[in-house]
Steps between C-alpha positions, in 0.01 A plus 500: 500500500386144441652212691594211274326171575692179561408225259473137597519305176704224343503691172861612438374841391409577861858466618634672189271798552595535865870478407450766234351733763794435734739578213304818419415363153151641527404467133603136509304449822192663346510268200548193717215597733272563201596165347446321830160663545401411143616139540381415848262780599692556824353805676833607648669498159229719351505729802879541480481569127231763554711662773797525266279648228382759750853590603579555132194727485329264257186566700241387248672161461531468878135599542388236252702228672394596854137508384536155345659369820222645711225370272655152494576472870307763693812561708494825693868577433433502124214744549711726721782501244248565224367801689854627554576475128174672411594783736837531325328512160264771624786702651709470183208607283428796726864609483501471121178702485653771720803509272273528196617166363170316519 
């Protein structure tokens, strides 16, 4: 579970992304958050995008983004989320190993 961050920005993508989440258009929200992060470097947009990636079990992509956020900002919440994702990667890999798939 990752709480989504509110974004304070005049960029229309911020409102569009939040509306997409409300409408359960998660893929659309992901793309808008990624675009917003790429355009404006807004921490909350990157964080939200990484959370969505994690929910979709795209752990390596989420890990990369959380690491970038932490390295760029030093914010504790990015580090905590990064550690959570790394735990999920480790648990998934262990399960695959136990199933003989890794």
